[in-house]
C-alpha positions as CSV (number, residue, x, y, z in Angstrom):
1,M,112.5,93.3,83.3
2,K,114.8,91.4,81.0
3,T,113.6,88.0,79.8
4,I,114.3,84.9,81.9
5,D,113.7,81.4,80.5
6,M,111.5,79.3,82.8
7,V,114.2,76.6,83.2
8,T,116.6,79.1,84.7
9,L,113.8,80.6,86.9
10,A,112.9,77.2,88.2
11,G,116.5,76.4,89.0
12,I,116.8,79.6,91.1
13,I,113.8,79.2,93.3
14,A,111.8,76.0,92.9
15,N,111.8,72.8,94.9
16,N,109.8,71.0,92.2
17,V,107.9,71.8,89.1
18,T,104.4,70.7,88.0
19,G,103.9,71.0,84.3
20,T,106.4,71.7,81.5
21,P,108.9,74.5,82.3
22,D,109.3,75.9,78.8
23,G,108.8,79.4,77.5
24,D,110.1,82.7,78.7
25,V,109.2,85.0,81.6
26,T,109.0,88.7,80.7
27,G,107.6,90.1,83.9
28,V,106.6,89.4,87.5
29,S,103.2,90.0,89.2
30,T,101.8,89.5,92.7
31,D,98.3,90.7,91.7
32,S,96.1,88.5,89.4
33,R,94.1,91.6,88.4
34,T,97.1,93.1,86.7
35,V,98.8,90.0,85.2
36,Q,100.2,90.6,81.7
37,Q,101.1,88.0,79.0
38,G,104.4,86.3,79.9
39,D,104.3,87.1,83.6
40,C,105.4,84.8,86.4
41,F,102.6,85.1,89.0
42,F,103.7,84.8,92.7
43,A,100.9,83.5,94.8
44,I,101.3,85.4,98.1
45,K,99.2,85.0,101.2
46,G,98.1,88.2,102.8
47,E,96.0,89.1,105.8
48,I,92.9,89.3,103.6
49,F,93.6,87.7,100.3
50,D,95.5,84.5,99.3
51,G,97.1,84.5,95.8
52,H,96.7,80.8,95.6
53,D,93.0,81.4,95.1
54,H,93.7,83.3,92.0
55,V,96.3,81.2,90.2
56,K,93.8,80.0,87.6
57,E,92.8,83.6,86.9
58,A,96.4,84.5,86.4
59,F,96.9,81.8,83.8
60,E,93.7,82.8,82.0
61,K,95.3,86.3,81.7
62,G,98.5,84.9,80.1
63,A,100.8,84.1,82.9
64,T,103.6,81.8,81.8
65,C,104.0,80.1,85.2
66,A,103.0,80.5,88.9
67,V,105.1,80.3,92.0
68,V,103.1,78.6,94.8
69,S,103.7,77.1,98.3
70,E,100.8,74.6,98.1
71,D,99.4,72.1,95.6
72,I,96.7,73.5,93.2
73,A,94.7,71.2,91.0
74,G,93.4,72.1,87.6
75,C,94.9,75.5,87.3
76,G,95.9,75.2,83.7
77,G,99.6,76.0,83.8
78,T,103.1,75.3,85.1
79,L,103.6,75.6,88.8
80,L,106.9,76.2,90.6
81,K,106.6,74.9,94.1
82,V,108.5,76.7,96.9
83,D,108.4,76.7,100.7
84,D,107.6,80.4,101.0
85,T,106.5,82.5,98.0
86,V,107.7,85.8,99.5
87,K,111.2,84.5,100.2
88,A,111.2,83.0,96.7
89,L,110.4,86.5,95.3
90,G,113.3,87.9,97.3
91,K,115.6,85.2,96.1
92,L,114.8,85.8,92.5
93,A,115.2,89.6,92.9
94,N,118.6,89.1,94.5
95,W,119.7,86.9,91.6
96,Y,118.4,89.4,89.1
97,R,120.1,92.2,90.9
98,I,123.5,90.4,90.8
99,Q,123.1,89.8,87.1
100,G,122.4,93.5,86.5
101,N,125.1,95.9,85.3
102,Y,123.8,98.9,87.2
103,K,124.4,100.9,90.4
104,M,121.9,100.4,93.3
105,I,121.0,103.2,95.8
106,A,119.1,102.1,98.9
107,I,117.5,104.7,101.1
108,T,116.2,104.2,104.7
109,G,115.2,106.5,107.5
110,T,112.3,107.4,109.8
111,A,111.0,110.1,107.5
112,G,111.7,111.5,104.1
113,K,112.6,108.3,102.3
114,T,110.2,108.8,99.4
115,T,110.8,112.5,99.0
116,T,114.6,112.0,99.1
117,K,114.2,109.2,96.5
118,E,112.2,111.4,94.2
119,M,114.8,114.2,94.5
120,I,117.6,111.9,93.7
121,Y,115.7,110.5,90.7
122,H,114.8,114.0,89.5
123,V,118.5,114.9,89.4
124,L,120.1,111.7,88.2
125,K,117.6,111.0,85.4
126,R,119.1,113.9,83.6
127,H,122.4,112.1,83.4
128,Y,121.6,108.3,83.6
129,K,118.9,105.9,82.7
130,C,117.3,105.5,86.2
131,H,114.6,103.2,87.6
132,R,113.1,103.9,91.0
133,S,110.6,102.2,93.3
134,P,107.0,103.1,92.6
135,K,105.2,104.9,95.5
136,S,106.6,103.5,98.7
137,F,107.6,100.0,97.7
138,N,109.9,99.4,100.6
139,N,109.1,96.0,102.1
140,N,109.8,92.3,101.4
141,I,107.4,92.4,98.4
142,G,107.8,96.0,97.2
143,L,111.6,96.0,97.1
144,P,111.9,92.7,95.0
145,L,109.3,94.0,92.6
146,T,111.3,97.2,92.2
147,L,114.5,95.3,91.4
148,L,112.7,93.0,89.0
149,G,111.0,95.9,87.3
150,A,114.3,97.3,86.0
151,D,115.1,97.0,82.3
152,A,118.3,95.4,81.0
153,D,119.8,98.8,80.1
154,T,119.1,100.5,83.5
155,E,122.1,102.3,84.9
156,I,120.9,103.3,88.3
157,I,118.1,101.8,90.6
158,I,116.9,104.0,93.5
159,A,114.9,102.2,96.1
160,E,113.5,102.6,99.6
161,I,114.0,100.1,102.4
162,G,111.6,100.3,105.4
163,S,111.1,98.4,108.6
164,N,108.7,97.9,111.4
165,H,110.4,95.0,113.2
166,P,114.1,94.1,114.0
167,G,116.1,92.4,111.2
168,E,113.8,93.5,108.3
169,I,116.3,96.1,106.9
170,E,119.2,93.6,107.1
171,E,117.2,91.0,105.2
172,L,116.2,93.6,102.5
173,T,119.6,95.2,102.0
174,K,121.1,91.7,101.4
175,I,118.6,91.3,98.6
176,A,119.4,94.7,97.1
177,C,123.2,94.6,97.6
178,P,123.4,98.4,97.3
179,D,126.4,100.4,96.0
180,I,125.2,103.3,98.0
181,A,123.2,103.0,101.3
182,I,121.9,106.1,103.0
183,V,120.1,106.8,106.3
184,T,118.2,110.0,106.0
185,N,117.4,110.4,109.7
186,V,116.3,108.5,112.8
187,Y,113.4,109.5,115.1
188,P,110.8,107.6,117.2
189,A,108.5,105.6,114.9
190,H,107.3,102.0,114.7
191,L,108.0,101.7,118.4
192,Q,105.4,98.9,118.7
193,G,107.8,96.6,116.8
194,L,111.1,98.2,117.6
195,N,110.5,99.4,121.2
196,S,113.1,102.1,121.5
197,I,115.1,104.7,119.7
198,E,118.2,102.7,120.3
199,N,116.7,99.8,118.4
200,I,115.5,102.1,115.6
201,I,119.1,103.3,115.2
202,K,120.4,99.8,115.1
203,E,117.7,98.8,112.6
204,K,118.3,101.7,110.2
205,A,122.1,101.5,110.4
206,S,121.9,97.8,109.4
207,I,121.3,98.9,105.8
208,C,125.1,99.0,105.4
209,L,125.3,95.2,106.0
210,G,124.3,94.5,102.4
211,L,126.7,97.0,100.8
212,R,128.7,95.6,97.9
213,E,132.5,95.7,98.1
214,K,133.6,99.4,97.8
215,G,130.0,100.5,98.5
216,K,129.4,103.8,100.2
217,F,127.5,104.4,103.4
218,L,126.0,107.8,104.0
219,I,124.4,108.9,107.2
220,N,122.8,112.0,108.8
221,G,125.8,113.4,110.8
222,D,123.6,115.7,112.9
223,I,122.2,112.6,114.8
224,R,125.0,111.9,117.1
225,D,123.7,108.6,118.5
226,L,123.5,107.3,114.9
227,V,127.1,108.4,114.2
228,E,128.3,106.7,117.4
229,H,126.5,103.5,116.5
230,C,127.9,103.5,113.0
231,K,131.4,103.6,114.4
232,T,130.9,100.1,115.7
233,F,130.7,98.8,112.1
234,D,133.8,97.8,110.2
235,K,132.8,100.2,107.5
236,R,133.7,103.8,106.6
237,F,130.8,106.2,106.3
238,I,130.2,109.7,104.9
239,T,128.2,112.2,107.0
240,F,125.9,114.9,105.8
241,G,124.3,117.6,107.9
242,K,124.8,121.1,109.4
243,R,127.5,120.3,111.9
244,K,131.1,121.4,111.1
245,K,132.3,117.9,111.3
246,C,130.0,116.6,108.5
247,N,131.7,115.6,105.3
248,V,128.9,117.0,103.2
249,R,127.7,120.2,105.0
250,G,124.8,122.5,104.4
251,I,124.4,125.8,106.3
252,D,121.9,128.7,106.7
253,F,118.7,126.6,106.4
254,K,115.8,129.0,105.8
255,T,112.2,128.3,105.1
256,S,109.6,130.8,103.9
257,G,106.1,129.8,102.9
258,L,106.1,127.3,100.1
259,S,109.9,127.1,99.7
260,G,113.3,127.2,101.4
261,A,117.0,127.3,100.8
262,F,120.4,126.3,102.2
263,N,124.0,126.9,101.3
264,L,126.7,124.6,100.2
265,K,129.7,126.7,101.0
266,L,129.2,129.6,98.5
267,T,126.4,128.0,96.5
268,T,122.7,128.5,97.4
269,V,120.4,125.5,96.8
270,S,116.7,126.7,96.4
271,V,114.1,124.0,97.2
272,P,110.6,124.8,95.9
273,L,108.9,122.7,98.7
274,P,107.7,123.8,102.2
275,G,109.2,122.8,105.5
276,R,112.7,122.4,107.0
277,A,112.6,118.7,106.6
278,N,112.6,119.1,102.8
279,L,115.9,121.0,103.1
280,Y,117.4,118.1,104.9
281,N,116.0,115.8,102.2
282,A,117.6,117.9,99.5
283,L,121.0,117.8,101.4
284,A,120.7,114.0,101.6
285,A,120.0,114.0,97.9
286,W,123.1,116.1,97.2
287,A,125.2,113.7,99.3
288,V,124.1,110.9,97.0
289,C,124.2,112.7,93.7
290,K,127.7,113.9,94.5
291,Q,128.9,110.2,94.4
292,F,127.8,110.1,90.7
293,E,130.0,113.1,89.8
294,V,127.0,115.4,89.4
295,S,128.3,119.0,89.6
296,K,127.0,121.4,92.2
297,K,125.7,123.7,89.4
298,K,123.7,120.9,87.8
299,F,122.3,119.8,91.1
300,V,121.1,123.3,91.9
301,E,119.6,123.7,88.5
302,A,117.7,120.4,88.7
303,M,116.4,121.2,92.3
304,K,114.6,124.3,91.0
305,T,112.0,122.1,89.3
306,V,111.4,119.4,92.0
307,E,107.7,119.0,92.6
308,S,105.8,118.1,95.8
309,M,104.5,114.5,96.2
310,E,100.9,113.6,96.7
311,M,99.9,113.6,100.4
312,R,103.4,114.7,101.5
313,L,103.4,118.4,102.5
314,D,101.5,118.9,99.2
315,V,100.1,122.4,99.3
316,V,96.7,122.8,97.5
317,R,94.8,126.0,96.9
318,T,91.1,125.3,96.8
319,G,88.7,128.2,96.7
320,M,90.0,130.6,99.3
321,L,91.4,127.8,101.5
322,T,95.1,126.7,101.6
323,V,95.3,123.0,102.4
324,I,98.5,121.2,103.4
325,N,97.9,117.6,102.5
326,D,100.4,115.5,104.5
327,C,98.1,112.6,105.3
328,Y,100.3,109.8,103.9
329,N,101.7,108.9,107.3
330,A,102.8,110.4,110.6
331,N,105.3,110.1,113.4
332,P,106.5,112.6,116.1
333,A,109.2,114.1,113.9
334,S,107.1,114.5,110.8
335,M,104.3,116.0,112.9
336,R,106.7,118.7,114.2
337,N,107.8,119.6,110.7
338,A,104.3,119.8,109.4
339,I,103.2,122.1,112.2
340,E,106.2,124.3,111.5
341,C,105.1,124.4,107.8
342,L,101.5,125.3,108.9
343,C,103.0,128.2,110.9
344,D,105.1,129.4,108.0
345,L,102.1,129.5,105.7
346,G,99.6,130.9,108.2
347,T,101.3,134.3,108.8
348,S,98.5,136.7,107.9
349,S,96.3,137.9,110.7
350,A,93.3,137.1,108.5
351,E,94.3,133.5,108.2
352,R,93.5,131.0,111.0
353,K,95.8,128.0,111.4
354,V,93.7,124.8,111.4
355,F,95.2,121.4,112.3
356,I,93.2,118.3,111.4
357,C,95.2,115.9,113.4
358,G,95.0,112.1,113.1
359,T,96.5,109.5,115.4
360,M,100.1,108.5,115.1
361,A,100.1,104.7,114.7
362,E,102.6,102.0,115.9
363,L,104.1,103.9,118.8
364,G,103.5,101.1,121.3
365,E,103.8,101.9,125.0
366,Q,104.9,105.4,124.3
367,S,101.8,106.3,122.3
368,E,100.1,108.3,125.0
369,Q,103.2,110.2,126.0
370,L,104.1,111.1,122.4
371,H,100.6,112.3,121.7
372,R,100.7,114.4,124.8
373,Q,103.9,116.0,123.6
374,L,102.2,116.6,120.2
375,G,99.5,118.5,122.0
376,E,102.1,120.7,123.8
377,N,103.8,121.4,120.4
378,I,100.4,122.4,118.9
379,A,99.9,124.9,121.8
380,E,103.4,126.3,121.5
381,N,102.8,127.0,117.8
382,E,99.5,128.8,118.5
383,V,97.3,126.8,116.3
384,D,93.8,128.4,116.2
385,V,91.7,125.3,115.5
386,L,92.5,121.7,116.5
387,L,90.3,118.9,115.1
388,A,91.6,115.6,116.4
389,V,90.6,112.2,115.0
390,G,91.2,108.7,116.4
391,D,92.2,106.8,119.5
392,F,94.4,109.4,121.1
393,G,92.5,112.5,119.9
394,N,91.4,113.3,123.5
395,V,95.0,113.1,124.7
396,V,96.2,115.6,122.0
397,V,93.3,118.0,122.6
398,N,93.6,118.0,126.4
399,S,97.4,118.4,126.3
400,A,97.0,121.3,123.9
401,A,94.5,122.9,126.2
402,D,96.6,122.3,129.3
403,A,99.7,123.8,127.6
404,G,97.6,126.7,127.1
405,K,96.6,128.7,124.2
406,E,93.6,130.7,125.3
407,G,90.6,130.6,122.9
408,I,91.8,127.6,120.8
409,V,88.8,125.9,119.0
410,R,89.1,122.2,119.6
411,E,87.0,119.1,119.0
412,V,87.6,115.3,119.0
413,F,86.0,112.9,116.5
414,E,85.9,109.1,116.6
415,N,86.7,108.6,112.9
416,C,87.2,110.5,109.7
417,D,83.6,110.1,108.5
418,Q,82.4,111.9,111.7
419,L,85.0,114.6,111.1
420,C,83.9,115.1,107.5
421,D,80.3,115.4,108.5
422,N,81.2,118.3,110.8
423,L,83.9,120.1,108.9
424,P,81.7,122.8,107.5
425,K,81.0,124.0,111.1
426,F,84.7,124.7,111.7
427,I,86.2,125.9,108.4
428,R,86.2,129.5,107.3
429,A,87.3,131.2,104.1
430,E,91.1,132.0,104.0
431,D,91.9,129.3,106.6
432,V,95.2,127.5,106.3
433,V,94.5,123.8,107.0
434,L,97.0,121.1,107.8
435,V,95.7,117.6,107.4
436,K,98.1,115.0,108.9
437,G,97.9,111.6,110.5
438,S,98.9,108.0,110.1
439,R,97.7,106.2,107.0
440,S,95.3,104.1,108.9
441,V,93.2,107.1,109.8
442,G,92.3,107.7,106.2
443,L,92.4,111.5,106.3
444,E,92.5,111.8,102.5
445,K,88.7,111.8,102.9
446,A,89.0,115.1,104.8
447,V,91.1,116.6,102.0
448,E,88.4,115.8,99.5
449,K,85.8,117.2,101.9
450,L,87.7,120.4,102.2
451,K,87.8,120.7,98.4
452,E,84.1,120.1,98.3
453,I,83.2,122.7,100.8
454,S,85.7,125.4,99.7
455,G,83.3,126.6,97.0
456,S,80.8,127.6,99.6
457,K,83.5,129.4,101.7
458,S,84.7,131.6,98.8
């Protein structure tokens, strides 16, 4: 972050100031445990913690000032009073973004945001000074922190924008003011807040509403409802996908084990990651990188060294087990892709296909129906062992049994701890094990347990 003097900062966001607004701000923090000398500390109220309880601690660690929405006595530093600290953070980030002489790429979609972001970063960092959002910083706190974390000499920022309720993406894209906005895909997810696929399409497409003048809007051209909706905007858009009408077209998608490939006319793009979804992510990345005059040859060369991300189709060999760690999150589309990946890897007759399946969260009234469809998909792909965890575990297991693979081993567990206690009973040497579910299930514990027991299975 480039230095901001406190008088300027106060003028941007504060209603009033307590203390003397002198000195410079060299960073921003929302966590008192990680405050650095010169930081501006934003006291944010969360579901469990309230940053206002830690303002004094922030000053003791060297904060220059604190942004608060309530009076705090005896804290030992300058307070900038605002109505809402989260909105103030966004307002500061928007100001900082407008001052910055860089290009902004904003990515949204039901799945693949983080992987696409990392692919774009992996390619563009070879040609530009790039800054990208850490982890999955894609909400009204994470996005501003990403923007404010950019150095003065940054040339490109690559950030994710997520949503679980209507209007969230529009608000965030107007903070980011992207030069390029991309929708990777649209599938059922966050239905508890968005209610229908139609609303999801509207929400994702609204990322274009913050585009700067002459900004470019890129969308998945294989999702026809998304294309039709985007025609209602007074904005031109660029499509990518497999259809002939797509502006940026990939063909001959093929996956095999831990990798895949597709063609861009006469050029083959090899992707050293498993699953068909990663080929789409790579095509989306090409559609973006192309806007920065990266040649096809340089893109292909860079993609050869892309690495998998932790807990996102991350294939781990432990002992004689093959574990597909994809437990960061889950929705119906990403579940289908992960099962396809499990089938690609579990090809040998000596290898059983084991699916440790967690609940898909935030699907609202359609939860039971979508979990039933998941069970049917599991049966169609002839999974050998199904271990289900969470609220809809019975629905998944019963649906898989009804759809009918004879002899499937299946069990339901109330929680991940119960699953881990029983895993040794179900896992054999040479199994290929997919671990996937929504983040709330905590299936990373199961991955660690598999690593622990793999020695005894070898």
